[in-house]
N, C-alpha and C positions, 0 to 999 in steps of 0.2 A: 670485547668479543669472546667468545667461548672458542678454544683451542681444538681443532680436529678432531682431539684423542677425547677430551671432553664428551662431544656432542656423539661420538661412536659410543661413550662407556655404559650411555643408558638401556644397551642392549648388550651388555659383556661382550664388545669386540676385542678381537685379540690385540697384543700390546701392537706398539707404534705408532707414528703419528697419523692414523688413519682419518679421513676425510667424510669415509662414508657413516651413512646413519643407518646401514644394519649388518645383520653378521649371517650366518649360519643357521643359526641358532631362532628359536621360536620366540618371535615377541610378542604373544598371548598368552599367559603363564596360564596351564591347564587346559588349553585348549587343544581337542584333537586333530584340527589344523595347525601345520606346518606353513609358516610365512615371513618372508622379510620382507622391508620395504625401505624406503627411500626417494631423495628425490629423481623425478627422471626425467627434468628439463629447468632449466634456469637461466632467467633472463636480466641483466642488471644493467643498468642507465646510468651513467655518471655525467658530472659537467665536470670539465677536468680546464685546472691554468695551467699552461707549459712556461719553465723556465727557458726565457730566452739564450741565459748563459751553458744552457747543455745543446748538444750537437741536436740540432733540428730536428725531431722526430718527422714531421709531416714534411717536410723539404726531402727526408729521406726516402719517403714514399712515393711522394709524386715524382721524382726522381726514375723511382723503381718501376712507377706506373707505367712513365714513358717509355722504360724499356719494354715492359712486357705486351706493351699494343704496339712493340715495332716487329714483334713477335705474331707465331699465329699458335702462340700457346696461353690459356687459359688462366695460368699464374706460372711464379717462377719464385725461390725460394729470396728471402729478404732477412731473416734473422734466425738463430739457431744457439739459444741461450735460454737456461734455468729450466728445461726441461720440454721447453718449445721447438717444432720447426715449425716455425711462420712461414706460409705464402701468401703472397699479395695476389688476389685475383686483377685482371684485366678491369674491370667492373665495378663500382662503386653499385650504391641501392638510392633511390629516390631523394633520402634525407642523408645519407652518408658519404662521402668523397670517397674513402678507401676501404676497402674490406680486404682483412688479413685472417689466416684460418690454420688451426695446426689439428689433424685430426677432427674432432667432430666439437671443437673451441673454435669460436667464429669472433673477433673483435672487427668493432664498425667505428671511424672516424670521420669527423668535419673539421674544416676549420671555423666553426660559429666559435664565438666566444663563450666561457663558459657561462657569464651573464645572460644568454638567451634562453628565451623559454624550454626549448628544444636541446635535449643532452646532446654535447659534443663526444660521447663516446658509449658506444654498448658493449656489453659482454654475454655472449649467448654461450651456453655451455649444454650440451647433447646428453645424451642418455646415457653412452657407454662412459663419459667423464661423470656425468656425476654417480657412476656407483663406482666405480674403480680410474683414477683412485678417489673421488670423493669429489662433488661440490664445494668443499670447505675450501680443502687444498689446493684445487685449478682456482678457486678465487682468489685465494690468497697470493699464492704464486704468480697472476695476472696485475696484480696490484704492487707485487715487487718489480716483476720486469717495466709496467710502467714508469715505476717511481725512477727507477735507473737512468729511464731516455725521460727525467725532467717533469713526470706531471704531477702536478698537486690537484688531488681529487676533493673539491668543495663540496659537492652535495653527491648521494647517491640513493638510487630511486632500484627496490625490486619492483621490475615489469611485467612478470611473466614466471607464473611457477606452479611446476605440475606435482603432486603427490600421489607416489603408487605403491600399492601391497602388494606382494603377488604369493600366492594362494597354493603352495606344492603340494601336487597330489590330489586337486581338486578340480574334477572337468566342468567345466563351465553348463555343458548340457544338462547335467545334473539338477542346478540351482534354480530354475524355472522364471530367470531373468527376462524371456522372451514375453512373459504374459503380464501387461500392463497394467491388469486390474491388481496386482499385487504390491503395487507402488504406491506410496506415497510419496509429493512431493512438494516442495514451497521455491519456484521459483520463476525464471519469466522464459519469454519467448514463445510461439506460438506454431504449431504446423498442422494443415489444413488436414493432414492423413492421420497420423498418429500423434494423440494428445493426451496428456493427464490433467484432471482436475487438480486443481492446488487445494488445500485446506484454508480456511479462514485466518487473516492473522495480520500481522502488522505492513506484512508484506503485498497485501493484495491492492493497499492503494497505489503503489509504487513499481509494481510489477504487474505482467499480464499475468489472467489469469488460468493459462494452460503452459504445460514445460512441453518441449519436442521431445518425441519421442521417435529413435530412429533402429530397430531390429534389423542386424545385418547376416547375412546368410552367405556361406559357400558351397557349392555344389547341392544346395538345399539342407544344409548343418547347419545349427546356428554356432554363429559364430563371434556374436556381441550385442551392447547395445550401446548407442549415445543418447545423452539427457541433457537438454540445455543445449548453450550455443556459447561461442564467441567467449564470452568476458568469465563465463563462470559454466562450467558444464564437466558432466561426467562421462566417463567410457570404461564398459566393464569389456572386454575382450578373452580371447583362447591366446596368453602370449605364447607358448610354444606352435601354433600356427603362424604366429604373426613372423616367428624366428623361421619359420622354413622358408616363408613366402620371401623371405627377403633377401635367403641363400647368403647369407655375410658369416662366415666359417668364423671367424672371426669374434663375431657378438654372440655368435652360437656359444663359443667356448668360455667366452667371459661369465656368461650368465649362467652356464651348467655349474661353473666354478662358483659364482655366486649363489647357488640353490642346494647345493653342495649335492650334487649327482654326477655321475660317471658322463651320462651324455644328455646333452639338453634335452632330448626328446623322451628320457629315461619314465619321466611323468608328467601327467597334463599339469598345467598350471593356468591358473586364472586371474588375471589380474584387474585392479580396483583402482583406478588413475584419476583424479580428477585435475582440473585445469582451472588456475584461478589468474585473470589479468587484474592491472595496477587499477581499473575503475572499481573491480570488485576487492580487491585486498584492501584500497582504502577507506572502505566500509568498515573493516574489524578495528576497534581501540580498547586498551586495558583499562580501567578506571580512571586512570591519571589523564585520559582520552591522549593517553601515547598513540599514535598510527604505527603502521608496518610498514618503515621506509626503506631503513639498509637490511642488508642479508643477516646481520648481527640479530635486529628486530625478528625477523622473519624465524629463523630457528626458536628465539624465543617466544613464538604463537605457533608453532608447527601443532602440538598438542590442542589447541584450542579451536582451531584451523578445522582440523579431522575431527572434533567432537560435534563442532556444526554443522557439516558437511555429510555425516552419517549418520545423525540422529534428529536434524530440524529440516536439511534442505532436501534429502532425500534418504528414502527408509523402505526396506523391503520387505514384507509381509510371508505369513506363512498361510494365510486364505486371502479368495477375490476382497478389497474393501468396499463397506457399505458406504459409498459415499454424502449419502443421506443423512448417517449419523456422525457422531463423533470419532473422526481418527484417528484420534490420539489416544484411544482405547485400542487399536488394531493390535495382535500380537504381530511382533518384529518375527522375521524368521530366527531361524537357530544358525544360520550362514552369517546372517548381518551380523547378528548379537555379537560374531567373531569379529567382522570387519572396523563395527562400533570400537571393540576393547584394544587394538589393533594400538602399542603404547607409541607415542612420539616423546621427542627432546620438550621443553617447555613447559609453559603453566595452562590453567583452564583460563583465565584470566580479560583473555580479550573476546568481547560481547563484538555481533553484527548490528550495527545499528542505520540509518538511512541518514545520507550525508548530507546537512543542511544547504541547499543553492544559494549559496554567496553572489550576490549581484555589488557593482561597483556603483552604487547608488550618486554618487558624485559625479561619476563621469557622464550615468544619463542623465543627470541635470542640463550637467554643459552642453550634451547633445541635444535636449530638448530649449533650453534656452539660444543656440546658434541658430536654430531652425526659426522659433520665433521671432530671432532676429531678423531674419533673413526674410519672414514674411511682411515684416514691418517695415524695412526698404524696402521693399517692393511695393508698396504702397505710397512711400516719398513721404513717409512720417522724417520730423528734421531729429537726427540722432541723437540731441540735447534734450527734447522733450520728454524724459523717463515716464510724466504723468501718463503723456498719450500713450507711448509705448508699453505701460502696464496696462493700460484699461484696453486700448486694442488686442495683447494679449491675452486677457482673461476672457473678452469677448468671443475670441477664436476661438478658446479653449473648452467653454461651455457650449457654445452653438456646434462645434465637429463632435463633441461627447453625446449631448440630446442626442444629434442625430444620429450617431452610431449606436444609441440605446434605443432606436425603436425597432431593431431586432435582436430583442432581450437573450435569448438564448446564446446567439452569435457572439452578443459583448461578452456577456459572462464565461 
């Protein structure tokens, strides 16, 4: 895994073990725009085996949860170490019994075995911690914290990630993003009110022909736009306006430092932010078919992800797009060219491909066999008369399939 200092070195970060993927200096060489970029949210799932010879971590949480539920508090302090002030919430979630939080960093736990399909631990790193001290630093410190309490991580999966680039001094209202005729998209989802027809290509068979397009306005002023939904989407918005509405002074101060400004609202800031969840992340693989599973894999794939998202999945053009002609020849807007040029860590080797749907044929055949045996048993066929059973099953299948094929369209 790349140490935090290497992750930051790509953009000339200052000395020290920082995990931030950004700095106050531009990351687009020769660009008239000043931009910083980083992960803005990271969710990682773990399958953990607990060392029973170490103080039972889950038993401690169980005991403390009963204490907090005996009070009228929402949470109580449980651990203070390794830079974290963990507080235990009185309630968990639908899949996790225990929830502890330190700032905008959350850990969730359940008593499921490590071998269970559903992970028994989840880490969520919020926006502020992703930017400062950095997602990689938090991720490493959390793993150290868990190890100290007897946790052995046997499997790790990145569940969700947000890639964000902040263009400082750029007013979103000057970029014409609200005009959907200037967007070329390759995505899924459908909105009956706002939609962008997709250009023809590989994903036309696997994704809907239109991309959800939702412009946003505050006091009749354009404030941003969302494209796509859920597992894969793009958000573009006025970051300064968002910070003003949140009224979080600490967050405003942190971002003013990140942007190199005296005040967070000294200049306009336009944010480009892509959200990817695991179902879409797993579609990306390198030339050796290696998928994005761990945080280390993610760091190595960021450059590829950004290149795909900004050049193939969504593009902004200088002029309205003629949907009846080759959209690939449409001129990309000057600003979007700078978006495409933002430099991330990693390589260009990851390519998105539609994942094959693997079906468990053996299990399906077992189910079919069991059902057919039940049919034969209900017809009082002797259990040792294999020839009659086979003959009867073949007849049932042939009769039912021919009957089903009478409506050819429904059958196909």
